[in-house]
C-alpha positions as a printed NumPy array, in Angstrom:
array([[-171.113,  -96.937, -122.77 ],
       [-167.321,  -97.402, -122.971],
       [-164.141,  -95.673, -124.14 ],
       [-162.085,  -98.788, -124.323],
       [-161.229,  -99.818, -127.522],
       [-160.55 , -104.038, -125.956],
       [-159.484, -106.329, -128.992],
       [-161.614, -108.759, -127.867],
       [-164.609, -106.689, -127.198],
       [-167.519, -105.404, -128.997],
       [-169.361, -103.112, -126.954],
       [-167.924, -100.186, -127.74 ],
       [-169.702, -100.03 , -131.257],
       [-173.361, -100.999, -130.212],
       [-173.778,  -98.635, -127.684],
       [-171.235,  -95.937, -127.466],
       [-169.226,  -94.273, -125.428],
       [-169.811,  -93.478, -121.073],
       [-172.445,  -91.332, -120.134],
       [-173.319,  -90.316, -117.04 ],
       [-176.234,  -90.18 , -115.224],
       [-176.681,  -86.503, -112.688],
       [-175.159,  -86.423, -109.211],
       [-178.159,  -85.032, -107.866],
       [-180.013,  -87.171, -109.831],
       [-178.566,  -90.717, -108.334],
       [-178.322,  -88.898, -104.752],
       [-182.461,  -88.352, -105.144],
       [-182.717,  -91.956, -105.841],
       [-180.966,  -93.101, -103.604],
       [-182.661,  -91.576, -101.199],
       [-185.506,  -92.727, -102.621],
       [-184.918,  -96.591, -101.776],
       [-183.524,  -95.998,  -98.256],
       [-186.594,  -94.022,  -97.494],
       [-188.457,  -97.257,  -98.319],
       [-187.019,  -99.543,  -95.68 ],
       [-184.358,  -99.902,  -98.515],
       [-180.794, -102.351,  -97.438],
       [-178.617, -101.628,  -99.643],
       [-177.718, -100.507, -103.603],
       [-175.772, -101.339, -106.496],
       [-173.737,  -98.622, -108.347],
       [-173.538,  -99.897, -111.526],
       [-173.388,  -99.604, -114.997],
       [-170.982, -101.042, -117.988],
       [-167.911,  -99.426, -117.142],
       [-168.651,  -96.657, -113.437],
       [-164.86 ,  -96.302, -113.24 ],
       [-165.155,  -93.45 , -115.334],
       [-168.227,  -91.813, -114.357],
       [-167.969,  -88.505, -113.452],
       [-165.698,  -87.652, -116.791],
       [-168.209,  -86.404, -119.051],
       [-170.011,  -84.235, -116.254],
       [-168.374,  -80.777, -114.915],
       [-166.199,  -80.071, -112.501],
       [-164.305,  -82.64 , -110.097],
       [-167.2  ,  -85.358, -110.068],
       [-166.131,  -88.639, -110.356],
       [-167.06 ,  -91.969, -109.175],
       [-165.079,  -91.404, -105.663],
       [-166.682,  -88.086, -105.625],
       [-170.046,  -89.293, -105.925],
       [-169.653,  -92.079, -103.079],
       [-168.514,  -89.226, -101.075],
       [-171.834,  -87.396, -101.864],
       [-173.348,  -90.473, -101.112],
       [-171.973,  -92.081,  -97.84 ],
       [-172.92 ,  -88.34 ,  -96.086],
       [-176.431,  -88.271,  -97.228],
       [-177.376,  -91.402,  -95.845],
       [-177.204,  -92.598,  -92.939],
       [-178.615,  -96.826,  -93.38 ],
       [-178.979,  -97.896,  -96.748],
       [-174.839, -100.069,  -97.237],
       [-173.721,  -99.655, -101.352],
       [-172.281, -101.57 , -103.496],
       [-169.908, -100.611, -106.553],
       [-170.379, -102.788, -109.624],
       [-167.003, -103.618, -111.513],
       [-164.454, -101.085, -111.624],
       [-161.25 , -101.854, -113.859],
       [-157.74 , -102.067, -111.79 ],
       [-156.113,  -98.159, -113.392],
       [-159.305,  -96.69 , -111.803],
       [-159.093,  -97.745, -107.928],
       [-156.572,  -95.261, -106.567],
       [-156.091,  -94.54 , -103.133],
       [-159.198,  -92.69 , -102.018],
       [-160.883,  -95.171, -103.33 ],
       [-159.248,  -97.984, -100.713],
       [-160.255,  -95.33 ,  -97.67 ],
       [-164.142,  -94.675,  -99.282],
       [-164.256,  -98.279,  -99.172],
       [-163.453,  -98.367,  -95.52 ],
       [-166.78 ,  -96.65 ,  -94.388],
       [-169.004,  -99.026,  -92.096],
       [-171.714,  -98.624,  -95.467],
       [-169.97 ,  -99.006,  -98.55 ],
       [-169.726, -102.959,  -98.807],
       [-166.631, -105.001,  -99.235],
       [-166.468, -106.353, -102.214],
       [-165.003, -105.021, -105.652],
       [-165.179, -106.996, -108.809],
       [-162.413, -106.62 , -110.448],
       [-161.388, -107.829, -114.164],
       [-158.05 , -109.634, -114.667],
       [-158.55 , -111.297, -118.54 ],
       [-154.597, -113.071, -117.983],
       [-152.684, -112.891, -116.036],
       [-149.742, -113.067, -118.79 ],
       [-148.51 , -109.24 , -119.521],
       [-148.439, -109.96 , -123.034],
       [-151.607, -111.665, -123.413],
       [-153.026, -108.918, -122.146],
       [-150.989, -106.161, -124.612],
       [-152.785, -108.284, -127.145],
       [-156.256, -107.779, -125.473],
       [-155.465, -103.86 , -125.516],
       [-156.177, -103.985, -121.907],
       [-154.309, -100.247, -119.952],
       [-152.78 , -102.749, -117.011],
       [-150.037, -105.059, -116.448],
       [-150.86 , -108.378, -114.468],
       [-148.55 , -106.47 , -111.875],
       [-150.511, -103.775, -111.738],
       [-154.352, -105.974, -110.989],
       [-152.181, -108.01 , -107.975],
       [-150.55 , -105.417, -105.963],
       [-153.709, -104.067, -105.992],
       [-155.243, -106.365, -104.365],
       [-152.848, -107.441, -101.894],
       [-153.15 , -103.647, -100.579],
       [-157.148, -103.656, -101.135],
       [-156.447, -106.85 ,  -98.779],
       [-154.42 , -105.529,  -96.058],
       [-156.357, -102.304,  -95.401],
       [-159.742, -103.881,  -96.276],
       [-159.86 , -106.857,  -94.046],
       [-162.745, -110.025,  -94.701],
       [-163.614, -107.559,  -98.282],
       [-164.176, -110.32 , -101.741],
       [-162.578, -109.215, -105.037],
       [-163.752, -111.042, -108.262],
       [-162.179, -111.098, -111.386],
       [-162.833, -112.134, -114.726],
       [-160.831, -113.892, -116.601],
       [-160.79 , -115.091, -120.601],
       [-158.629, -118.336, -121.559],
       [-157.843, -119.265, -124.982],
       [-156.975, -115.52 , -125.631],
       [-155.693, -115.506, -129.864],
       [-151.781, -116.238, -128.568],
       [-152.053, -117.78 , -125.396],
       [-149.339, -120.536, -125.351],
       [-148.991, -123.857, -122.863],
       [-147.1  , -121.565, -120.898],
       [-148.621, -118.16 , -120.628],
       [-151.784, -120.372, -119.879],
       [-149.338, -121.889, -116.876],
       [-148.628, -118.238, -115.474],
       [-151.755, -116.752, -115.25 ],
       [-152.783, -120.476, -113.394],
       [-149.684, -119.837, -111.1  ],
       [-150.033, -116.316, -110.722],
       [-154.221, -116.533, -109.679],
       [-153.474, -119.237, -107.27 ],
       [-150.744, -117.536, -105.907],
       [-152.842, -114.001, -104.876],
       [-155.812, -113.522, -102.343],
       [-158.403, -113.37 , -105.264],
       [-162.025, -114.747, -103.575],
       [-163.906, -116.014, -106.854],
       [-163.514, -115.912, -110.267],
       [-165.636, -115.672, -113.985],
       [-164.309, -117.79 , -116.254],
       [-164.986, -117.461, -119.99 ],
       [-163.466, -119.177, -122.628],
       [-162.304, -117.008, -125.432],
       [-165.443, -115.747, -128.193],
       [-164.806, -113.89 , -131.601],
       [-167.616, -110.676, -131.758],
       [-167.508, -109.724, -134.54 ],
       [-165.988, -107.237, -135.737],
       [-162.821, -107.083, -133.192],
       [-159.463, -106.859, -133.305],
       [-158.997, -110.726, -131.665],
       [-161.446, -112.356, -134.089],
       [-158.67 , -111.902, -137.303],
       [-155.677, -112.845, -134.852],
       [-153.111, -115.326, -136.203],
       [-153.042, -118.235, -132.879],
       [-156.776, -118.374, -132.285],
       [-156.843, -121.794, -130.066],
       [-158.667, -125.1  , -130.885],
       [-161.765, -125.764, -128.309],
       [-160.918, -128.073, -127.404],
       [-158.03 , -126.286, -125.586],
       [-160.182, -123.671, -124.358],
       [-162.609, -126.183, -122.843],
       [-160.075, -127.43 , -121.464],
       [-158.241, -123.876, -119.681],
       [-161.361, -123.313, -119.111],
       [-162.847, -126.276, -116.403],
       [-158.703, -126.181, -114.07 ],
       [-159.568, -122.091, -114.066],
       [-162.871, -122.878, -112.937],
       [-161.474, -125.187, -110.547],
       [-158.734, -123.711, -109.384],
       [-161.584, -120.439, -109.003],
       [-163.556, -122.712, -105.971],
       [-159.946, -123.918, -103.651],
       [-160.366, -120.009, -103.911],
       [-163.869, -119.392, -103.072],
       [-163.174, -122.471, -101.151],
       [-159.841, -120.868,  -98.635],
       [-162.572, -116.794,  -99.237],
       [-165.065, -118.811,  -96.842],
       [-163.096, -120.451,  -94.832],
       [-161.526, -117.851,  -93.439],
       [-164.444, -117.12 ,  -92.506],
       [-165.679, -118.719,  -89.952],
       [-165.465, -117.345,  -86.479],
       [-165.917, -113.223,  -87.866],
       [-169.035, -111.231,  -87.56 ],
       [-171.287, -109.474,  -90.392],
       [-173.584, -107.855,  -91.376],
       [-176.069, -110.247,  -93.626],
       [-179.749, -108.498,  -96.205],
       [-182.053, -110.746,  -95.128],
       [-183.316, -112.053,  -98.643],
       [-185.277, -114.875,  -98.785],
       [-186.854, -117.501,  -97.156],
       [-186.359, -121.087,  -97.913],
       [-188.329, -124.319,  -98.219],
       [-186.172, -125.975,  -95.466],
       [-186.538, -123.655,  -92.948],
       [-183.103, -121.937,  -94.089],
       [-183.368, -118.249,  -94.711],
       [-181.05 , -117.018,  -97.491],
       [-178.601, -113.502,  -97.283],
       [-175.659, -111.65 ,  -98.363],
       [-173.458, -110.353,  -96.669],
       [-171.621, -106.633,  -97.458],
       [-168.084, -109.429,  -98.385],
       [-170.772, -110.477, -100.899],
       [-171.351, -114.072,  -99.324],
       [-174.151, -116.319,  -99.386],
       [-175.524, -116.362,  -96.327],
       [-178.093, -119.532,  -94.469],
       [-179.494, -118.489,  -90.591],
       [-181.872, -121.317,  -89.303],
       [-184.501, -118.419,  -88.013],
       [-188.375, -118.634,  -86.972],
       [-189.188, -115.45 ,  -88.838],
       [-187.394, -112.962,  -90.524],
       [-188.056, -109.197,  -91.975],
       [-187.275, -109.221,  -95.739],
       [-183.871, -106.448,  -96.811],
       [-183.328, -106.114,  -92.834],
       [-179.067, -106.498,  -92.07 ],
       [-178.624, -108.536,  -88.769],
       [-174.814, -109.437,  -87.374],
       [-174.386, -112.882,  -88.177],
       [-171.903, -114.724,  -86.682],
       [-170.504, -117.501,  -89.247],
       [-169.738, -120.894,  -88.246],
       [-168.334, -122.709,  -91.7  ],
       [-168.946, -123.257,  -94.994],
       [-172.345, -124.457,  -96.025],
       [-173.249, -124.951,  -99.922],
       [-172.551, -122.274, -101.758],
       [-171.018, -119.484,  -99.394],
       [-171.829, -120.204,  -95.147],
       [-174.013, -121.16 ,  -92.399],
       [-174.046, -118.637,  -89.007],
       [-176.059, -117.132,  -85.766],
       [-178.166, -114.227,  -85.965],
       [-176.846, -112.469,  -82.613],
       [-180.169, -110.66 ,  -80.9  ]])
C-alpha cells in the first residue's frame, strides 16, 4: 500500500495504507536465500521508504538494512524505489557497505516546483538534486535512476524546459519517462490545463533522448573500473550477461560460467545496452 496522496495516482485507493512484513520474517527469508546460494536480494514494495512505521519500536528501513547486513555474510542487498525525503544520512552510510548495492531509484516526476506542488509531492526539485549530488559524492560509481512524468496538467513549455535543463545538468544515471495519463477518481484527471497528446508525445521523446545521453555518460564513466557482477545468463553469441551492483548490464566472453555467482569484472567499454568487460581470475 501507500500512505501518500499524489494527485495523479490511485494506488492508495486500491491497496490502502502501507503494511510492513515483520523484521524477523524478512531476515529468515534472506538467510534462507543466502544458504541456497543466491547472490543478491532486492528489498521492494509499493513504498519501502515507509517500512516499519506500522511496526512497534524504532524499526524503519535503515534498521532492517543494518540488520540484514550484520546477519548475512555473502549475499548483496539492493533497495527498490525510494522517495527522496526517505533517504537520510544513515541510509547513505549504510549504502557504503561493501554488500549494499550502489544503486537507488528515486522518483523525481518533475523538475519544476510548481508542478511538483500540483502533483502533491512533498519535496522540491532542490531537495532531489542536492540529495543526488550528495550520494554521488559519498558513494563513487552509484547509479541513480529517476521517474519522470511529462505533460502533467499545467505543465507549460517554460516549466517543461526547466525540468529538461535541470535533469540534463544533473548526475542522474538513467530515466524512466512517462507521459501523463488520467487515472479514474484522481484530482489530476479533473485539473485545468490538460496537455494535448501530441505535446505529451513530443516532450516524452525529448526527455527519453536526454535519458539516453545520461545513460551513455554513466556507462562511459565505468571504463577501467573493477565492479562486482552477478552472472545471470549465457547468450547465444558466446557472451554471458550479468548485473553489476550499480545496475549495469555487463557482457563478458568466457567459456564457462556459474549462474548466480558474483565475479569481479574490469570494464572495457560501453557495449549494447550496457558495458563489455573481462572477468578477473
